[in-house]
BAKE-212887 format. One record per residue (C-alpha): residue in one letter; x, y, z; residue number from 0. Coordinates in steps of 0.001 Angstrom, whole numbers, always signed. Layout:
N
A/X/Y/Z/NUM
...
//
This chain:
336
X/+84709/+21590/-7241/0
X/+80997/+21767/-6746/1
X/+79108/+20100/-4061/2
X/+75528/+19159/-3438/3
X/+73713/+19964/-166/4
X/+70146/+18032/+424/5
X/+67349/+18529/+2866/6
X/+64255/+17154/+3256/7
X/+62341/+18237/+226/8
X/+63330/+18088/-3440/9
X/+62380/+21747/-3654/10
X/+65114/+22415/-1145/11
X/+68039/+20673/-3010/12
X/+71182/+23103/-3561/13
X/+73868/+22914/-5910/14
X/+76894/+25240/-4843/15
X/+79832/+26025/-7079/16
X/+80997/+28461/-9693/17
X/+79253/+29132/-12701/18
X/+81954/+28026/-14983/19
X/+80184/+25690/-17524/20
X/+78165/+26611/-20825/21
X/+74862/+24245/-21388/22
X/+72847/+24211/-24023/23
X/+69065/+23763/-22725/24
X/+66730/+22790/-25617/25
X/+63549/+23615/-23646/26
X/+62902/+25095/-19970/27
X/+62903/+22492/-17380/28
X/+61381/+22783/-13854/29
X/+62661/+25668/-11583/30
X/+64173/+23134/-9138/31
X/+66784/+21711/-11680/32
X/+66779/+25153/-13480/33
X/+68028/+26624/-10351/34
X/+70778/+24222/-9719/35
X/+71936/+24423/-13362/36
X/+72078/+28171/-13281/37
X/+74420/+27894/-10294/38
X/+77099/+26128/-12162/39
X/+76441/+27080/-15632/40
X/+75600/+29757/-18148/41
X/+72528/+28492/-19996/42
X/+71919/+28952/-23795/43
X/+68435/+28236/-25530/44
X/+67857/+27776/-29165/45
X/+65238/+29820/-31052/46
X/+64011/+26714/-32725/47
X/+64994/+23154/-32953/48
X/+66577/+22771/-36721/49
X/+69845/+21309/-36621/50
X/+71252/+24366/-38266/51
X/+70127/+26593/-35466/52
X/+71274/+24300/-32925/53
X/+74869/+23950/-34761/54
X/+75276/+27902/-34261/55
X/+75255/+27342/-30580/56
X/+77308/+24223/-29844/57
X/+80971/+25297/-30556/58
X/+81578/+25878/-26977/59
X/+79028/+23994/-25018/60
X/+80051/+21650/-22148/61
X/+76733/+19925/-22166/62
X/+73372/+19694/-23891/63
X/+70229/+18941/-21934/64
X/+67304/+17646/-24418/65
X/+63697/+16977/-23678/66
X/+61086/+15911/-26258/67
X/+61909/+18308/-29198/68
X/+64645/+18459/-31626/69
X/+67510/+15832/-31923/70
X/+71174/+15487/-31072/71
X/+73011/+14232/-33954/72
X/+76657/+12989/-34972/73
X/+76859/+16213/-36941/74
X/+76046/+18290/-33996/75
X/+78407/+16350/-31943/76
X/+81415/+16892/-34046/77
X/+80563/+20789/-34031/78
X/+80892/+20875/-30160/79
X/+84386/+20015/-29217/80
X/+83865/+20597/-25760/81
X/+80728/+18394/-25278/82
X/+81017/+16149/-22512/83
X/+77455/+15071/-21766/84
X/+74114/+14884/-23049/85
X/+71198/+14934/-20592/86
X/+68016/+13498/-21479/87
X/+65096/+15019/-19569/88
X/+62908/+12090/-19498/89
X/+63718/+8540/-20144/90
X/+63186/+7538/-24086/91
X/+66751/+8201/-26231/92
X/+64807/+8228/-29613/93
X/+66291/+11811/-30523/94
X/+69537/+11431/-29444/95
X/+72461/+9283/-31531/96
X/+73545/+7408/-28612/97
X/+75867/+5176/-30584/98
X/+77623/+8071/-31997/99
X/+78150/+9706/-28377/100
X/+79651/+6510/-27156/101
X/+81995/+6524/-30110/102
X/+82941/+10021/-29218/103
X/+83078/+9118/-25437/104
X/+80338/+11670/-24652/105
X/+78297/+10511/-21694/106
X/+74422/+10198/-22346/107
X/+72388/+10274/-19095/108
X/+68625/+10248/-18365/109
X/+66069/+9853/-15673/110
X/+64652/+6269/-16129/111
X/+62542/+6415/-13090/112
X/+61198/+9853/-13204/113
X/+57875/+9310/-15034/114
X/+57085/+5676/-14005/115
X/+54147/+6463/-11680/116
X/+53020/+9555/-13812/117
X/+52600/+7432/-17098/118
X/+51210/+4116/-15139/119
X/+48320/+6446/-13479/120
X/+47768/+7917/-17074/121
X/+47185/+4543/-18540/122
X/+44923/+3475/-15734/123
X/+43022/+6556/-16011/124
X/+42356/+5812/-19656/125
X/+41417/+2414/-18947/126
X/+38792/+3689/-16360/127
X/+37479/+6407/-18824/128
X/+36904/+4021/-21386/129
X/+35345/+1620/-19221/130
X/+33022/+4023/-17287/131
X/+32083/+5915/-20473/132
X/+32906/+9201/-18725/133
X/+33612/+11569/-21426/134
X/+30778/+10400/-23526/135
X/+28312/+11097/-20252/136
X/+29868/+14266/-19538/137
X/+29433/+15566/-23211/138
X/+25892/+14248/-23488/139
X/+24814/+15647/-20032/140
X/+26181/+19024/-21006/141
X/+23973/+18865/-24128/142
X/+20848/+18263/-21568/143
X/+20711/+14595/-22503/144
X/+20040/+12885/-19159/145
X/+18709/+9359/-20885/146
X/+22546/+9127/-22053/147
X/+22598/+7083/-18852/148
X/+20700/+4332/-20510/149
X/+22807/+4409/-23632/150
X/+26232/+4297/-21971/151
X/+26726/+1183/-19799/152
X/+30007/+863/-18418/153
X/+32123/-2226/-17171/154
X/+34284/-2834/-14131/155
X/+38043/-3342/-14372/156
X/+37644/-5795/-11319/157
X/+38681/-9091/-11833/158
X/+39573/-8688/-15674/159
X/+42560/-9522/-17573/160
X/+45108/-6744/-18153/161
X/+47780/-7439/-21266/162
X/+50779/-5330/-21242/163
X/+53300/-5391/-24163/164
X/+56642/-4130/-22880/165
X/+56985/-5028/-19246/166
X/+59443/-2443/-18243/167
X/+59395/-89/-15048/168
X/+55853/+1600/-16234/169
X/+54505/-1707/-17227/170
X/+55383/-3362/-13819/171
X/+54109/-341/-12069/172
X/+50728/-507/-13870/173
X/+50321/-4085/-13281/174
X/+50994/-3584/-9396/175
X/+48337/-1038/-9366/176
X/+45872/-3111/-11297/177
X/+46470/-6371/-9727/178
X/+46218/-4961/-6122/179
X/+43773/-2561/-6518/180
X/+41336/-4077/-8872/181
X/+42361/-7947/-8613/182
X/+43258/-8196/-12100/183
X/+45155/-10946/-13977/184
X/+48295/-9950/-15405/185
X/+49519/-11443/-18833/186
X/+52460/-9683/-20577/187
X/+55021/-9912/-23603/188
X/+58447/-8582/-23532/189
X/+61627/-9196/-25341/190
X/+63706/-9316/-22268/191
X/+64888/-12943/-21233/192
X/+64868/-11565/-17348/193
X/+61818/-12269/-15529/194
X/+61366/-9380/-13087/195
X/+60524/-10074/-9313/196
X/+57232/-8054/-9514/197
X/+56012/-10650/-12055/198
X/+56424/-13357/-9519/199
X/+54808/-11250/-6865/200
X/+51991/-10459/-9175/201
X/+51329/-13943/-10487/202
X/+51935/-12346/-13873/203
X/+52336/-14853/-16888/204
X/+54623/-14056/-19660/205
X/+53151/-15191/-22802/206
X/+53499/-14622/-26619/207
X/+52270/-11465/-28357/208
X/+49301/-13218/-29771/209
X/+48288/-14743/-26291/210
X/+48225/-11455/-24982/211
X/+45887/-10087/-27589/212
X/+43649/-13104/-27410/213
X/+43156/-13245/-23752/214
X/+43416/-9468/-22205/215
X/+40210/-7456/-21757/216
X/+42517/-4478/-21631/217
X/+45730/-4236/-23903/218
X/+48321/-1653/-22925/219
X/+51260/-986/-25155/220
X/+54459/+683/-23497/221
X/+57208/+215/-26204/222
X/+59956/+2333/-27141/223
X/+60298/+3558/-31019/224
X/+62654/+1128/-32331/225
X/+62664/-421/-35960/226
X/+61786/-3968/-34370/227
X/+58610/-2101/-32844/228
X/+57564/-155/-35625/229
X/+53672/-980/-36659/230
X/+53826/-3958/-34226/231
X/+50153/-3487/-33661/232
X/+48608/-3684/-37027/233
X/+45539/-5336/-38846/234
X/+46535/-8667/-37882/235
X/+47077/-7821/-34221/236
X/+44018/-6151/-33720/237
X/+41887/-8812/-35282/238
X/+43120/-11066/-32480/239
X/+41728/-8712/-29609/240
X/+38323/-9665/-28346/241
X/+35503/-7367/-29448/242
X/+34911/-6300/-26052/243
X/+38594/-5357/-25184/244
X/+40036/-1925/-24932/245
X/+43431/-920/-26362/246
X/+45624/+1644/-24766/247
X/+48808/+3200/-26052/248
X/+51343/+5454/-23863/249
X/+54380/+4310/-25399/250
X/+55282/+5627/-28850/251
X/+53097/+6197/-31739/252
X/+55247/+4529/-34286/253
X/+54432/+1185/-32481/254
X/+50867/+1347/-34106/255
X/+49371/+1241/-37383/256
X/+47089/+4233/-37135/257
X/+45089/+3334/-40216/258
X/+44603/+34/-39032/259
X/+43657/+1072/-35670/260
X/+41165/+3530/-37300/261
X/+39587/+750/-39462/262
X/+39213/-1701/-36268/263
X/+37580/+910/-34222/264
X/+35172/+2166/-37075/265
X/+34168/-1547/-37577/266
X/+33434/-2084/-33892/267
X/+35996/-4796/-33885/268
X/+37376/-3734/-30493/269
X/+35271/-1673/-27898/270
X/+37585/+1396/-27887/271
X/+40906/+2985/-27725/272
X/+42899/+5406/-25433/273
X/+46052/+7308/-27342/274
X/+48681/+9325/-25584/275
X/+50855/+9182/-28581/276
X/+50538/+9326/-32426/277
X/+52199/+8266/-35497/278
X/+52797/+12193/-36369/279
X/+53200/+14430/-33534/280
X/+51691/+17065/-33263/281
X/+48945/+14979/-34713/282
X/+46724/+17140/-37162/283
X/+43472/+18247/-36232/284
X/+41501/+16301/-38800/285
X/+42932/+13169/-37463/286
X/+40062/+10350/-38200/287
X/+40554/+9216/-34638/288
X/+38880/+12370/-33229/289
X/+35689/+11681/-34914/290
X/+35174/+8402/-33050/291
X/+33262/+8469/-29719/292
X/+35067/+5313/-28612/293
X/+38316/+6949/-28265/294
X/+39975/+9101/-25684/295
X/+42959/+10995/-26722/296
X/+45682/+13274/-25031/297
X/+48537/+15271/-26555/298
X/+51645/+13187/-25406/299
X/+51228/+14245/-21712/300
X/+51033/+11064/-19736/301
X/+54617/+11805/-18295/302
X/+53811/+15609/-17716/303
X/+52935/+15899/-13876/304
X/+54360/+18294/-11532/305
X/+56115/+15431/-9529/306
X/+57618/+14050/-12668/307
X/+58692/+17438/-14031/308
X/+60733/+17793/-10814/309
X/+62256/+14377/-11162/310
X/+63020/+14730/-14832/311
X/+64987/+18070/-14077/312
X/+67177/+16155/-11657/313
X/+68960/+14894/-14633/314
X/+71209/+18107/-13943/315
X/+72743/+16173/-11010/316
X/+74383/+13474/-13479/317
X/+75463/+16428/-15725/318
X/+77339/+17863/-12870/319
X/+78728/+14543/-11817/320
X/+80210/+14421/-15296/321
X/+81635/+17999/-14908/322
X/+83102/+16932/-11477/323
X/+84758/+13908/-13234/324
X/+82564/+11278/-11417/325
X/+80673/+8591/-13208/326
X/+76807/+9522/-13587/327
X/+74356/+7607/-11857/328
X/+72199/+7065/-14981/329
X/+74889/+6504/-17748/330
X/+73031/+4789/-20652/331
X/+76069/+4365/-23242/332
X/+79070/+3196/-21281/333
X/+82256/+2639/-23314/334
X/+84337/+952/-20430/335
//
């Protein structure tokens, strides 16, 4: 049986045991996790993420670890008779058929808290950039336009209202930073009937989606990709927002009707938008959003910090727990 030995830092964690398993790793992970995994398993990488390519590799794998690309389908599971656990390097599970795994008693594990801080900080960064016209000022100054300072008048976050749609771990962390750091009032909308303790501590108000949109100076969506969230933000919703409000999406691109957002921004119906995710990814170079100067965009990178990479790579621990016959810590599809 393998065993863990821990010391003071994550870089010093070591996993000891014989290399007796076979793991399909869709993409490389941080060296901390990779070193741990290499100590107990032979690692196989696919040449690409098509189902046919992956199918040719899974006949003798004990585990699969997937990141953002590719999928783990029921068909793939059926082609992997030894498969015991699927690890998600990250949080979202939309590229794993979780129900099919449950039916086959294959564990699905993830790292639910790994990128909370990273994404919350990214949302705040977009809010600050939009409010302070930083990119527009930078671009103008590089072109020798000092008078841009007279055109781009920013605004403070202090004392404004933050509306969060999807009040999970990331939403609550963002609310905490903004409330304590900028004295922001917090309103939120979430389908969960459970009111988090943090909401009481922050004086956060749970309201309807429409009330979030009507009242917030900053609307941040942090929703998963589900049939019920597809195009949740469309023409009607954007029209409810204040003309001075900013919209930020660091959840999933499918939750926003991109054409409706583009029309809204072009008309000046809202002040601007920050987007880390898109309806089509990678989004094409000719995306009309790129032509708008009141938009800041990043390539789905909010979660990708050095610290988060290390924490996400620790999905290896739960994979090894399954190998050892133990219940994993972050088991998302329990059948017992």
